[in-house]
HTML snippet that shows the backbone in 3Dmol.js (N, CA, C, O; Angstrom):
<script src="https://3Dmol.org/build/3Dmol-min.js"></script>
<div id="view" style="width:600px;height:400px;position:relative"></div>
<script>
const pdb = `
ATOM      1  N   MET A   1      12.530   1.203 -10.105  1.00  0.00           N
ATOM      2  CA  MET A   1      11.657   0.686  -9.225  1.00  0.00           C
ATOM      3  C   MET A   1      11.741   0.545  -8.213  1.00  0.00           C
ATOM      4  O   MET A   1      12.741  -0.056  -7.823  1.00  0.00           O
ATOM      5  N   ARG A   2      10.983   0.903  -7.458  1.00  0.00           N
ATOM      6  CA  ARG A   2      11.050   0.392  -5.642  1.00  0.00           C
ATOM      7  C   ARG A   2      10.819  -1.069  -5.219  1.00  0.00           C
ATOM      8  O   ARG A   2       9.954  -1.899  -5.500  1.00  0.00           O
ATOM      9  N   ALA A   3      11.887  -1.073  -4.458  1.00  0.00           N
ATOM     10  CA  ALA A   3      11.308  -2.523  -3.764  1.00  0.00           C
ATOM     11  C   ALA A   3       9.958  -2.596  -3.035  1.00  0.00           C
ATOM     12  O   ALA A   3       9.801  -1.536  -2.429  1.00  0.00           O
ATOM     13  N   ILE A   4       9.022  -3.350  -2.873  1.00  0.00           N
ATOM     14  CA  ILE A   4       8.269  -3.411  -2.213  1.00  0.00           C
ATOM     15  C   ILE A   4       8.390  -4.258  -0.667  1.00  0.00           C
ATOM     16  O   ILE A   4       8.707  -5.447  -0.698  1.00  0.00           O
ATOM     17  N   VAL A   5       8.147  -3.646   0.535  1.00  0.00           N
ATOM     18  CA  VAL A   5       8.377  -4.125   1.795  1.00  0.00           C
ATOM     19  C   VAL A   5       6.897  -4.195   2.583  1.00  0.00           C
ATOM     20  O   VAL A   5       6.333  -3.122   2.798  1.00  0.00           O
ATOM     21  N   PHE A   6       6.407  -5.158   2.916  1.00  0.00           N
ATOM     22  CA  PHE A   6       5.272  -5.425   3.468  1.00  0.00           C
ATOM     23  C   PHE A   6       5.458  -5.845   5.195  1.00  0.00           C
ATOM     24  O   PHE A   6       6.192  -6.750   5.591  1.00  0.00           O
ATOM     25  N   HIS A   7       4.680  -5.031   6.009  1.00  0.00           N
ATOM     26  CA  HIS A   7       4.737  -5.274   7.547  1.00  0.00           C
ATOM     27  C   HIS A   7       3.944  -6.618   7.603  1.00  0.00           C
ATOM     28  O   HIS A   7       3.318  -7.106   6.662  1.00  0.00           O
ATOM     29  N   ARG A   8       4.031  -6.974   8.466  1.00  0.00           N
ATOM     30  CA  ARG A   8       3.700  -8.577   9.129  1.00  0.00           C
ATOM     31  C   ARG A   8       2.403  -8.696   8.615  1.00  0.00           C
ATOM     32  O   ARG A   8       1.968  -9.499   7.790  1.00  0.00           O
ATOM     33  N   ARG A   9       1.704  -7.556   9.367  1.00  0.00           N
ATOM     34  CA  ARG A   9       0.562  -7.674   9.525  1.00  0.00           C
ATOM     35  C   ARG A   9      -0.608  -7.749   7.811  1.00  0.00           C
ATOM     36  O   ARG A   9      -1.582  -8.381   7.404  1.00  0.00           O
ATOM     37  N   ALA A  10       0.401  -6.568   7.290  1.00  0.00           N
ATOM     38  CA  ALA A  10       0.236  -6.784   5.657  1.00  0.00           C
ATOM     39  C   ALA A  10       0.316  -7.627   4.908  1.00  0.00           C
ATOM     40  O   ALA A  10      -0.331  -7.660   3.861  1.00  0.00           O
ATOM     41  N   ALA A  11       1.156  -8.525   5.292  1.00  0.00           N
ATOM     42  CA  ALA A  11       1.700  -9.573   4.156  1.00  0.00           C
ATOM     43  C   ALA A  11       0.823 -10.803   5.102  1.00  0.00           C
ATOM     44  O   ALA A  11       0.688 -11.848   4.465  1.00  0.00           O
ATOM     45  N   SER A  12       0.383 -10.821   6.125  1.00  0.00           N
ATOM     46  CA  SER A  12      -0.676 -11.945   6.754  1.00  0.00           C
ATOM     47  C   SER A  12      -1.870 -11.648   6.043  1.00  0.00           C
ATOM     48  O   SER A  12      -2.369 -12.600   5.442  1.00  0.00           O
ATOM     49  N   TYR A  13      -2.505 -10.431   5.962  1.00  0.00           N
ATOM     50  CA  TYR A  13      -3.674 -10.302   5.450  1.00  0.00           C
ATOM     51  C   TYR A  13      -3.544 -10.629   4.044  1.00  0.00           C
ATOM     52  O   TYR A  13      -4.464 -11.289   3.559  1.00  0.00           O
ATOM     53  N   LEU A  14      -2.514 -10.271   3.251  1.00  0.00           N
ATOM     54  CA  LEU A  14      -2.457 -10.486   1.586  1.00  0.00           C
ATOM     55  C   LEU A  14      -2.693 -12.161   1.491  1.00  0.00           C
ATOM     56  O   LEU A  14      -3.483 -12.723   0.733  1.00  0.00           O
ATOM     57  N   SER A  15      -1.821 -12.777   2.436  1.00  0.00           N
ATOM     58  CA  SER A  15      -1.806 -14.292   2.106  1.00  0.00           C
ATOM     59  C   SER A  15      -3.076 -15.104   2.425  1.00  0.00           C
ATOM     60  O   SER A  15      -3.280 -16.234   1.980  1.00  0.00           O
ATOM     61  N   ARG A  16      -3.783 -14.531   3.114  1.00  0.00           N
ATOM     62  CA  ARG A  16      -5.172 -14.881   3.690  1.00  0.00           C
ATOM     63  C   ARG A  16      -6.306 -14.489   2.361  1.00  0.00           C
ATOM     64  O   ARG A  16      -7.192 -15.290   2.064  1.00  0.00           O
ATOM     65  N   MET A  17      -6.199 -13.642   1.892  1.00  0.00           N
ATOM     66  CA  MET A  17      -7.434 -12.865   1.014  1.00  0.00           C
ATOM     67  C   MET A  17      -7.434 -13.930  -0.476  1.00  0.00           C
ATOM     68  O   MET A  17      -6.372 -14.353  -0.932  1.00  0.00           O
ATOM     69  N   PRO A  18      -8.533 -14.196  -0.988  1.00  0.00           N
ATOM     70  CA  PRO A  18      -8.755 -14.554  -2.277  1.00  0.00           C
ATOM     71  C   PRO A  18      -7.855 -14.411  -3.329  1.00  0.00           C
ATOM     72  O   PRO A  18      -7.801 -13.291  -3.838  1.00  0.00           O
ATOM     73  N   ARG A  19      -6.843 -15.642  -3.953  1.00  0.00           N
ATOM     74  CA  ARG A  19      -5.855 -15.866  -5.139  1.00  0.00           C
ATOM     75  C   ARG A  19      -6.287 -13.993  -6.223  1.00  0.00           C
ATOM     76  O   ARG A  19      -5.628 -12.971  -6.414  1.00  0.00           O
ATOM     77  N   ASP A  20      -7.590 -14.416  -6.604  1.00  0.00           N
ATOM     78  CA  ASP A  20      -7.689 -13.153  -7.538  1.00  0.00           C
ATOM     79  C   ASP A  20      -7.530 -11.788  -6.888  1.00  0.00           C
ATOM     80  O   ASP A  20      -6.895 -10.884  -7.430  1.00  0.00           O
ATOM     81  N   ARG A  21      -8.113 -11.672  -5.739  1.00  0.00           N
ATOM     82  CA  ARG A  21      -8.067 -10.103  -5.052  1.00  0.00           C
ATOM     83  C   ARG A  21      -6.416 -10.176  -4.719  1.00  0.00           C
ATOM     84  O   ARG A  21      -5.788  -9.290  -5.299  1.00  0.00           O
ATOM     85  N   ALA A  22      -5.671 -11.008  -3.952  1.00  0.00           N
ATOM     86  CA  ALA A  22      -4.499 -10.533  -3.769  1.00  0.00           C
ATOM     87  C   ALA A  22      -3.454 -10.712  -4.993  1.00  0.00           C
ATOM     88  O   ALA A  22      -2.276 -10.420  -4.784  1.00  0.00           O
ATOM     89  N   ALA A  23      -3.825 -11.150  -6.170  1.00  0.00           N
ATOM     90  CA  ALA A  23      -3.560 -10.635  -7.341  1.00  0.00           C
ATOM     91  C   ALA A  23      -3.510  -9.151  -7.913  1.00  0.00           C
ATOM     92  O   ALA A  23      -2.568  -8.493  -8.355  1.00  0.00           O
ATOM     93  N   GLN A  24      -4.825  -8.866  -7.750  1.00  0.00           N
ATOM     94  CA  GLN A  24      -5.027  -7.402  -8.212  1.00  0.00           C
ATOM     95  C   GLN A  24      -4.220  -6.527  -7.350  1.00  0.00           C
ATOM     96  O   GLN A  24      -3.396  -5.807  -7.914  1.00  0.00           O
ATOM     97  N   VAL A  25      -4.371  -6.454  -5.557  1.00  0.00           N
ATOM     98  CA  VAL A  25      -3.413  -5.915  -4.889  1.00  0.00           C
ATOM     99  C   VAL A  25      -1.718  -5.587  -5.292  1.00  0.00           C
ATOM    100  O   VAL A  25      -0.962  -4.616  -5.320  1.00  0.00           O
ATOM    101  N   ARG A  26      -1.679  -6.910  -5.545  1.00  0.00           N
ATOM    102  CA  ARG A  26       0.080  -6.870  -5.819  1.00  0.00           C
ATOM    103  C   ARG A  26       0.137  -6.223  -7.239  1.00  0.00           C
ATOM    104  O   ARG A  26       1.076  -5.470  -7.500  1.00  0.00           O
ATOM    105  N   ASP A  27      -0.734  -6.458  -8.078  1.00  0.00           N
ATOM    106  CA  ASP A  27      -0.592  -5.819  -9.343  1.00  0.00           C
ATOM    107  C   ASP A  27      -0.671  -3.989  -9.303  1.00  0.00           C
ATOM    108  O   ASP A  27      -0.143  -3.253 -10.136  1.00  0.00           O
ATOM    109  N   ALA A  28      -1.258  -3.668  -8.425  1.00  0.00           N
ATOM    110  CA  ALA A  28      -1.628  -2.190  -8.124  1.00  0.00           C
ATOM    111  C   ALA A  28      -0.596  -1.878  -7.303  1.00  0.00           C
ATOM    112  O   ALA A  28      -0.237  -0.708  -7.429  1.00  0.00           O
ATOM    113  N   LEU A  29       0.117  -2.630  -6.362  1.00  0.00           N
ATOM    114  CA  LEU A  29       1.378  -2.104  -5.826  1.00  0.00           C
ATOM    115  C   LEU A  29       2.470  -2.121  -6.481  1.00  0.00           C
ATOM    116  O   LEU A  29       3.356  -1.308  -6.219  1.00  0.00           O
ATOM    117  N   VAL A  30       2.613  -3.093  -7.497  1.00  0.00           N
ATOM    118  CA  VAL A  30       3.654  -3.218  -8.685  1.00  0.00           C
ATOM    119  C   VAL A  30       3.898  -1.516  -9.490  1.00  0.00           C
ATOM    120  O   VAL A  30       4.888  -0.825  -9.727  1.00  0.00           O
ATOM    121  N   GLU A  31       2.574  -1.381  -9.691  1.00  0.00           N
ATOM    122  CA  GLU A  31       2.301  -0.435 -10.335  1.00  0.00           C
ATOM    123  C   GLU A  31       2.942   1.017  -9.800  1.00  0.00           C
ATOM    124  O   GLU A  31       3.777   1.772 -10.299  1.00  0.00           O
ATOM    125  N   VAL A  32       2.112   1.068  -8.462  1.00  0.00           N
ATOM    126  CA  VAL A  32       2.593   2.597  -7.727  1.00  0.00           C
ATOM    127  C   VAL A  32       4.174   2.423  -7.494  1.00  0.00           C
ATOM    128  O   VAL A  32       4.833   3.455  -7.367  1.00  0.00           O
ATOM    129  N   ALA A  33       4.746   1.318  -7.438  1.00  0.00           N
ATOM    130  CA  ALA A  33       6.215   1.128  -7.049  1.00  0.00           C
ATOM    131  C   ALA A  33       6.849   1.733  -7.882  1.00  0.00           C
ATOM    132  O   ALA A  33       7.684   2.575  -7.551  1.00  0.00           O
ATOM    133  N   GLY A  34       6.509   1.341  -9.521  1.00  0.00           N
ATOM    134  CA  GLY A  34       7.456   1.976 -10.659  1.00  0.00           C
ATOM    135  C   GLY A  34       6.878   3.378 -11.036  1.00  0.00           C
ATOM    136  O   GLY A  34       7.099   3.720 -12.198  1.00  0.00           O
ATOM    137  N   LEU A  35       6.108   4.331 -10.176  1.00  0.00           N
ATOM    138  CA  LEU A  35       5.793   5.181 -10.448  1.00  0.00           C
ATOM    139  C   LEU A  35       6.996   6.534 -10.074  1.00  0.00           C
ATOM    140  O   LEU A  35       7.635   6.439  -9.026  1.00  0.00           O
ATOM    141  N   GLU A  36       7.175   7.486 -10.800  1.00  0.00           N
ATOM    142  CA  GLU A  36       8.537   8.266 -10.208  1.00  0.00           C
ATOM    143  C   GLU A  36       7.902   9.050  -8.889  1.00  0.00           C
ATOM    144  O   GLU A  36       8.644   9.360  -7.957  1.00  0.00           O
ATOM    145  N   THR A  37       6.562   9.336  -8.869  1.00  0.00           N
ATOM    146  CA  THR A  37       5.994   9.962  -7.178  1.00  0.00           C
ATOM    147  C   THR A  37       4.731   8.895  -7.292  1.00  0.00           C
ATOM    148  O   THR A  37       4.333   8.407  -8.350  1.00  0.00           O
ATOM    149  N   ILE A  38       4.358   8.720  -6.388  1.00  0.00           N
ATOM    150  CA  ILE A  38       3.199   8.080  -6.184  1.00  0.00           C
ATOM    151  C   ILE A  38       2.236   8.712  -5.722  1.00  0.00           C
ATOM    152  O   ILE A  38       1.183   8.170  -5.384  1.00  0.00           O
ATOM    153  N   ALA A  39       2.453   9.867  -5.651  1.00  0.00           N
ATOM    154  CA  ALA A  39       0.819  10.686  -5.812  1.00  0.00           C
ATOM    155  C   ALA A  39       0.514  11.144  -7.143  1.00  0.00           C
ATOM    156  O   ALA A  39      -0.273  12.076  -7.309  1.00  0.00           O
ATOM    157  N   SER A  40       1.055  10.580  -8.065  1.00  0.00           N
ATOM    158  CA  SER A  40       0.564  10.714  -9.413  1.00  0.00           C
ATOM    159  C   SER A  40      -0.412   9.609 -10.045  1.00  0.00           C
ATOM    160  O   SER A  40      -1.032   9.547 -11.107  1.00  0.00           O
ATOM    161  N   HIS A  41      -0.270   8.697  -8.846  1.00  0.00           N
ATOM    162  CA  HIS A  41      -1.502   7.646  -9.358  1.00  0.00           C
ATOM    163  C   HIS A  41      -3.112   8.213  -8.719  1.00  0.00           C
ATOM    164  O   HIS A  41      -3.313   8.894  -7.714  1.00  0.00           O
ATOM    165  N   PRO A  42      -4.159   7.630  -9.745  1.00  0.00           N
ATOM    166  CA  PRO A  42      -5.072   8.274  -9.540  1.00  0.00           C
ATOM    167  C   PRO A  42      -5.538   7.557  -8.241  1.00  0.00           C
ATOM    168  O   PRO A  42      -6.530   8.213  -7.924  1.00  0.00           O
ATOM    169  N   GLY A  43      -5.410   6.767  -7.491  1.00  0.00           N
ATOM    170  CA  GLY A  43      -5.845   5.792  -6.572  1.00  0.00           C
ATOM    171  C   GLY A  43      -5.208   5.910  -5.339  1.00  0.00           C
ATOM    172  O   GLY A  43      -5.424   5.094  -4.444  1.00  0.00           O
ATOM    173  N   ILE A  44      -4.351   6.959  -5.192  1.00  0.00           N
ATOM    174  CA  ILE A  44      -3.525   7.311  -4.151  1.00  0.00           C
ATOM    175  C   ILE A  44      -4.196   8.721  -3.510  1.00  0.00           C
ATOM    176  O   ILE A  44      -4.287   9.779  -4.134  1.00  0.00           O
ATOM    177  N   LYS A  45      -4.629   8.507  -2.173  1.00  0.00           N
ATOM    178  CA  LYS A  45      -4.555   9.986  -1.616  1.00  0.00           C
ATOM    179  C   LYS A  45      -3.592  10.132  -0.463  1.00  0.00           C
ATOM    180  O   LYS A  45      -3.079   9.120   0.014  1.00  0.00           O
ATOM    181  N   GLN A  46      -3.276  11.515   0.085  1.00  0.00           N
ATOM    182  CA  GLN A  46      -2.482  11.671   1.231  1.00  0.00           C
ATOM    183  C   GLN A  46      -3.717  11.395   2.453  1.00  0.00           C
ATOM    184  O   GLN A  46      -4.938  11.510   2.343  1.00  0.00           O
ATOM    185  N   MET A  47      -3.035  11.063   3.430  1.00  0.00           N
ATOM    186  CA  MET A  47      -3.927  10.653   4.798  1.00  0.00           C
ATOM    187  C   MET A  47      -3.369  11.939   5.752  1.00  0.00           C
ATOM    188  O   MET A  47      -2.238  12.412   5.635  1.00  0.00           O
ATOM    189  N   SER A  48      -4.250  12.344   6.589  1.00  0.00           N
ATOM    190  CA  SER A  48      -4.105  13.518   7.456  1.00  0.00           C
ATOM    191  C   SER A  48      -4.144  12.946   8.676  1.00  0.00           C
ATOM    192  O   SER A  48      -4.164  11.746   8.951  1.00  0.00           O
ATOM    193  N   GLY A  49      -4.156  14.234   9.657  1.00  0.00           N
ATOM    194  CA  GLY A  49      -4.596  13.627  10.853  1.00  0.00           C
ATOM    195  C   GLY A  49      -3.239  12.876  11.250  1.00  0.00           C
ATOM    196  O   GLY A  49      -2.124  13.135  10.796  1.00  0.00           O
ATOM    197  N   GLY A  50      -3.636  11.676  12.400  1.00  0.00           N
ATOM    198  CA  GLY A  50      -2.202  10.888  12.593  1.00  0.00           C
ATOM    199  C   GLY A  50      -1.701  10.115  11.988  1.00  0.00           C
ATOM    200  O   GLY A  50      -0.706   9.541  12.432  1.00  0.00           O
ATOM    201  N   MET A  51      -2.206   9.835  10.786  1.00  0.00           N
ATOM    202  CA  MET A  51      -1.834   9.372   9.723  1.00  0.00           C
ATOM    203  C   MET A  51      -1.011  10.092   8.945  1.00  0.00           C
ATOM    204  O   MET A  51      -0.712   9.620   7.848  1.00  0.00           O
ATOM    205  N   ALA A  52      -0.596  11.094   9.262  1.00  0.00           N
ATOM    206  CA  ALA A  52      -0.270  12.413   8.018  1.00  0.00           C
ATOM    207  C   ALA A  52       1.304  11.961   7.704  1.00  0.00           C
ATOM    208  O   ALA A  52       2.157  11.796   8.577  1.00  0.00           O
ATOM    209  N   GLY A  53       1.510  11.792   6.245  1.00  0.00           N
ATOM    210  CA  GLY A  53       2.718  11.510   5.902  1.00  0.00           C
ATOM    211  C   GLY A  53       2.525   9.983   5.239  1.00  0.00           C
ATOM    212  O   GLY A  53       3.418   9.327   4.703  1.00  0.00           O
ATOM    213  N   TRP A  54       1.575   9.715   5.360  1.00  0.00           N
ATOM    214  CA  TRP A  54       1.112   8.078   4.800  1.00  0.00           C
ATOM    215  C   TRP A  54      -0.120   8.591   3.668  1.00  0.00           C
ATOM    216  O   TRP A  54      -0.858   9.576   3.682  1.00  0.00           O
ATOM    217  N   SER A  55       0.012   7.558   2.790  1.00  0.00           N
ATOM    218  CA  SER A  55      -0.729   7.429   1.974  1.00  0.00           C
ATOM    219  C   SER A  55      -1.831   6.508   1.851  1.00  0.00           C
ATOM    220  O   SER A  55      -1.823   5.684   2.765  1.00  0.00           O
ATOM    221  N   ARG A  56      -2.804   6.364   1.005  1.00  0.00           N
ATOM    222  CA  ARG A  56      -3.709   5.538   0.813  1.00  0.00           C
ATOM    223  C   ARG A  56      -4.289   5.185  -0.496  1.00  0.00           C
ATOM    224  O   ARG A  56      -4.827   6.009  -1.236  1.00  0.00           O
ATOM    225  N   LEU A  57      -4.136   3.691  -0.802  1.00  0.00           N
ATOM    226  CA  LEU A  57      -4.224   3.216  -2.093  1.00  0.00           C
ATOM    227  C   LEU A  57      -5.614   2.693  -2.271  1.00  0.00           C
ATOM    228  O   LEU A  57      -5.988   1.849  -1.457  1.00  0.00           O
ATOM    229  N   ARG A  58      -6.453   3.082  -3.240  1.00  0.00           N
ATOM    230  CA  ARG A  58      -7.727   2.474  -3.167  1.00  0.00           C
ATOM    231  C   ARG A  58      -7.594   1.438  -4.416  1.00  0.00           C
ATOM    232  O   ARG A  58      -7.267   1.821  -5.540  1.00  0.00           O
ATOM    233  N   ILE A  59      -7.920  -0.089  -4.054  1.00  0.00           N
ATOM    234  CA  ILE A  59      -7.695  -1.309  -5.202  1.00  0.00           C
ATOM    235  C   ILE A  59      -9.255  -1.703  -4.779  1.00  0.00           C
ATOM    236  O   ILE A  59      -9.270  -2.259  -3.681  1.00  0.00           O
ATOM    237  N   GLY A  60     -10.188  -1.596  -5.203  1.00  0.00           N
ATOM    238  CA  GLY A  60     -11.541  -1.829  -5.494  1.00  0.00           C
ATOM    239  C   GLY A  60     -12.342  -1.538  -4.077  1.00  0.00           C
ATOM    240  O   GLY A  60     -12.893  -0.451  -3.906  1.00  0.00           O
ATOM    241  N   SER A  61     -12.370  -2.453  -3.193  1.00  0.00           N
ATOM    242  CA  SER A  61     -13.276  -2.470  -2.001  1.00  0.00           C
ATOM    243  C   SER A  61     -12.221  -2.532  -1.029  1.00  0.00           C
ATOM    244  O   SER A  61     -12.497  -2.210   0.126  1.00  0.00           O
ATOM    245  N   TYR A  62     -10.712  -3.001  -1.403  1.00  0.00           N
ATOM    246  CA  TYR A  62      -9.485  -2.718  -0.431  1.00  0.00           C
ATOM    247  C   TYR A  62      -9.029  -1.316  -0.356  1.00  0.00           C
ATOM    248  O   TYR A  62      -9.296  -0.292  -0.985  1.00  0.00           O
ATOM    249  N   ARG A  63      -8.231  -1.627   0.654  1.00  0.00           N
ATOM    250  CA  ARG A  63      -7.350  -0.576   0.920  1.00  0.00           C
ATOM    251  C   ARG A  63      -5.972  -0.513   1.419  1.00  0.00           C
ATOM    252  O   ARG A  63      -5.901  -0.717   2.631  1.00  0.00           O
ATOM    253  N   ALA A  64      -4.840  -0.285   0.818  1.00  0.00           N
ATOM    254  CA  ALA A  64      -3.733  -0.367   1.432  1.00  0.00           C
ATOM    255  C   ALA A  64      -2.861   1.169   1.753  1.00  0.00           C
ATOM    256  O   ALA A  64      -2.815   2.134   0.990  1.00  0.00           O
ATOM    257  N   ILE A  65      -2.208   1.041   3.121  1.00  0.00           N
ATOM    258  CA  ILE A  65      -1.880   1.902   4.135  1.00  0.00           C
ATOM    259  C   ILE A  65      -0.564   1.933   3.384  1.00  0.00           C
ATOM    260  O   ILE A  65      -0.177   0.789   3.147  1.00  0.00           O
ATOM    261  N   LEU A  66       0.361   3.016   2.872  1.00  0.00           N
ATOM    262  CA  LEU A  66       1.571   2.737   2.383  1.00  0.00           C
ATOM    263  C   LEU A  66       2.524   4.162   2.247  1.00  0.00           C
ATOM    264  O   LEU A  66       1.849   5.162   2.005  1.00  0.00           O
ATOM    265  N   GLN A  67       3.779   4.351   2.352  1.00  0.00           N
ATOM    266  CA  GLN A  67       4.333   5.337   2.445  1.00  0.00           C
ATOM    267  C   GLN A  67       6.064   5.016   1.584  1.00  0.00           C
ATOM    268  O   GLN A  67       6.576   3.898   1.524  1.00  0.00           O
ATOM    269  N   VAL A  68       6.402   5.709   1.272  1.00  0.00           N
ATOM    270  CA  VAL A  68       7.808   5.739   0.115  1.00  0.00           C
ATOM    271  C   VAL A  68       9.075   6.031   1.664  1.00  0.00           C
ATOM    272  O   VAL A  68       9.018   7.084   2.298  1.00  0.00           O
ATOM    273  N   THR A  69       9.929   5.097   1.963  1.00  0.00           N
ATOM    274  CA  THR A  69      10.851   5.155   2.836  1.00  0.00           C
ATOM    275  C   THR A  69      12.175   4.778   2.121  1.00  0.00           C
ATOM    276  O   THR A  69      12.321   3.911   1.258  1.00  0.00           O
ATOM    277  N   VAL A  70      13.114   5.605   2.653  1.00  0.00           N
ATOM    278  CA  VAL A  70      14.261   5.610   1.891  1.00  0.00           C
ATOM    279  C   VAL A  70      15.473   4.786   3.258  1.00  0.00           C
ATOM    280  O   VAL A  70      15.896   5.224   4.328  1.00  0.00           O
ATOM    281  N   ILE A  71      15.658   3.635   2.627  1.00  0.00           N
ATOM    282  CA  ILE A  71      17.092   3.040   3.524  1.00  0.00           C
ATOM    283  C   ILE A  71      18.200   2.864   2.662  1.00  0.00           C
ATOM    284  O   ILE A  71      18.127   3.260   1.498  1.00  0.00           O
ATOM    285  N   GLU A  72      19.482   2.172   3.214  1.00  0.00           N
ATOM    286  CA  GLU A  72      20.758   2.352   2.513  1.00  0.00           C
ATOM    287  C   GLU A  72      20.559   1.593   1.180  1.00  0.00           C
ATOM    288  O   GLU A  72      21.507   1.717   0.404  1.00  0.00           O
ATOM    289  N   ALA A  73      19.639   0.914   0.796  1.00  0.00           N
ATOM    290  CA  ALA A  73      19.635   0.333  -0.584  1.00  0.00           C
ATOM    291  C   ALA A  73      18.477   1.441  -1.322  1.00  0.00           C
ATOM    292  O   ALA A  73      17.752   0.937  -2.180  1.00  0.00           O
ATOM    293  N   GLY A  74      18.339   2.531  -1.093  1.00  0.00           N
ATOM    294  CA  GLY A  74      17.602   3.404  -1.708  1.00  0.00           C
ATOM    295  C   GLY A  74      15.815   3.322  -1.252  1.00  0.00           C
ATOM    296  O   GLY A  74      15.337   2.950  -0.180  1.00  0.00           O
ATOM    297  N   GLU A  75      15.314   3.666  -2.122  1.00  0.00           N
ATOM    298  CA  GLU A  75      13.768   4.212  -1.899  1.00  0.00           C
ATOM    299  C   GLU A  75      13.149   2.769  -1.715  1.00  0.00           C
ATOM    300  O   GLU A  75      13.455   1.891  -2.522  1.00  0.00           O
ATOM    301  N   VAL A  76      12.234   2.489  -0.607  1.00  0.00           N
ATOM    302  CA  VAL A  76      11.183   1.226  -0.886  1.00  0.00           C
ATOM    303  C   VAL A  76       9.794   1.459  -0.730  1.00  0.00           C
ATOM    304  O   VAL A  76       9.549   2.029   0.332  1.00  0.00           O
ATOM    305  N   LEU A  77       9.041   1.270  -1.261  1.00  0.00           N
ATOM    306  CA  LEU A  77       7.534   1.295  -0.830  1.00  0.00           C
ATOM    307  C   LEU A  77       7.048   0.207  -0.204  1.00  0.00           C
ATOM    308  O   LEU A  77       6.862  -0.951  -0.578  1.00  0.00           O
ATOM    309  N   TYR A  78       6.813   0.972   1.169  1.00  0.00           N
ATOM    310  CA  TYR A  78       6.601   0.283   2.893  1.00  0.00           C
ATOM    311  C   TYR A  78       4.821  -0.008   2.636  1.00  0.00           C
ATOM    312  O   TYR A  78       4.043   0.896   2.332  1.00  0.00           O
ATOM    313  N   VAL A  79       4.509  -1.132   2.790  1.00  0.00           N
ATOM    314  CA  VAL A  79       3.306  -1.367   3.075  1.00  0.00           C
ATOM    315  C   VAL A  79       2.948  -2.078   4.309  1.00  0.00           C
ATOM    316  O   VAL A  79       3.025  -3.279   4.568  1.00  0.00           O
ATOM    317  N   ASP A  80       2.467  -0.910   5.144  1.00  0.00           N
ATOM    318  CA  ASP A  80       1.881  -1.010   6.344  1.00  0.00           C
ATOM    319  C   ASP A  80       0.741  -1.911   6.961  1.00  0.00           C
ATOM    320  O   ASP A  80       0.772  -2.651   7.944  1.00  0.00           O
ATOM    321  N   ALA A  81      -0.377  -1.584   5.986  1.00  0.00           N
ATOM    322  CA  ALA A  81      -1.591  -2.771   6.145  1.00  0.00           C
ATOM    323  C   ALA A  81      -2.251  -2.818   4.846  1.00  0.00           C
ATOM    324  O   ALA A  81      -1.745  -2.263   3.870  1.00  0.00           O
ATOM    325  N   ILE A  82      -3.335  -3.441   4.785  1.00  0.00           N
ATOM    326  CA  ILE A  82      -4.097  -4.098   3.772  1.00  0.00           C
ATOM    327  C   ILE A  82      -5.444  -4.502   4.450  1.00  0.00           C
ATOM    328  O   ILE A  82      -5.435  -5.190   5.471  1.00  0.00           O
ATOM    329  N   GLY A  83      -6.464  -4.120   3.941  1.00  0.00           N
ATOM    330  CA  GLY A  83      -7.525  -4.577   4.478  1.00  0.00           C
ATOM    331  C   GLY A  83      -8.952  -3.858   3.668  1.00  0.00           C
ATOM    332  O   GLY A  83      -8.940  -3.159   2.655  1.00  0.00           O
ATOM    333  N   PRO A  84      -9.941  -4.218   4.349  1.00  0.00           N
ATOM    334  CA  PRO A  84     -11.315  -3.850   3.565  1.00  0.00           C
ATOM    335  C   PRO A  84     -11.631  -2.430   3.928  1.00  0.00           C
ATOM    336  O   PRO A  84     -11.399  -2.179   5.110  1.00  0.00           O
ATOM    337  N   ARG A  85     -12.080  -1.482   3.247  1.00  0.00           N
ATOM    338  CA  ARG A  85     -12.436  -0.350   3.004  1.00  0.00           C
ATOM    339  C   ARG A  85     -12.437   0.209   4.683  1.00  0.00           C
ATOM    340  O   ARG A  85     -11.701   0.978   5.303  1.00  0.00           O
ATOM    341  N   GLY A  86     -13.884  -0.750   5.121  1.00  0.00           N
ATOM    342  CA  GLY A  86     -14.485  -0.282   6.569  1.00  0.00           C
ATOM    343  C   GLY A  86     -13.757  -0.775   7.576  1.00  0.00           C
ATOM    344  O   GLY A  86     -14.327  -0.689   8.664  1.00  0.00           O
ATOM    345  N   ASP A  87     -12.773  -1.227   7.590  1.00  0.00           N
ATOM    346  CA  ASP A  87     -12.190  -1.839   8.418  1.00  0.00           C
ATOM    347  C   ASP A  87     -10.540  -1.207   8.629  1.00  0.00           C
ATOM    348  O   ASP A  87     -10.147  -0.935   9.764  1.00  0.00           O
ATOM    349  N   ILE A  88      -9.643  -1.012   7.408  1.00  0.00           N
ATOM    350  CA  ILE A  88      -8.433  -0.536   7.385  1.00  0.00           C
ATOM    351  C   ILE A  88      -8.145   0.451   8.651  1.00  0.00           C
ATOM    352  O   ILE A  88      -7.306   0.216   9.522  1.00  0.00           O
ATOM    353  N   TYR A  89      -8.954   1.550   8.601  1.00  0.00           N
ATOM    354  CA  TYR A  89      -8.577   2.936   9.329  1.00  0.00           C
ATOM    355  C   TYR A  89      -9.031   2.781  10.678  1.00  0.00           C
ATOM    356  O   TYR A  89      -9.263   3.780  11.360  1.00  0.00           O
ATOM    357  N   LYS A  90      -9.207   1.414  11.209  1.00  0.00           N
ATOM    358  CA  LYS A  90      -9.464   1.240  12.641  1.00  0.00           C
ATOM    359  C   LYS A  90      -7.999   0.909  13.597  1.00  0.00           C
ATOM    360  O   LYS A  90      -8.076   0.618  14.791  1.00  0.00           O
ATOM    361  N   GLY A  91      -6.821   0.998  12.928  1.00  0.00           N
ATOM    362  CA  GLY A  91      -5.778   1.022  13.559  1.00  0.00           C
ATOM    363  C   GLY A  91      -5.515  -0.323  14.183  1.00  0.00           C
ATOM    364  O   GLY A  91      -4.505  -0.500  14.864  1.00  0.00           O
TER     365      GLY A  91
END
`;
const viewer = $3Dmol.createViewer("view");
viewer.addModel(pdb, "pdb");
viewer.setStyle({}, {cartoon: {color: "spectrum"}});
viewer.zoomTo();
viewer.render();
</script>
């Protein structure tokens, strides 16, 4: 299982979410981090355009922008942003 690393903006948004929704997001991220390839998860879609190389995870009405990154310790699941469906893509 990969470690999950949050960007400051993702961690901040997660801390402000209602507890039940935050738990739902954390559970989904743990599920994805445990997969051999994240693309095999039904809620994952590859992004295109300026976000090529990143993936989007659908968690109810929320979205998480993430990618698998390699660091010295191995692979990590890097979560760049978390937010509502309509606002997450507005950079």
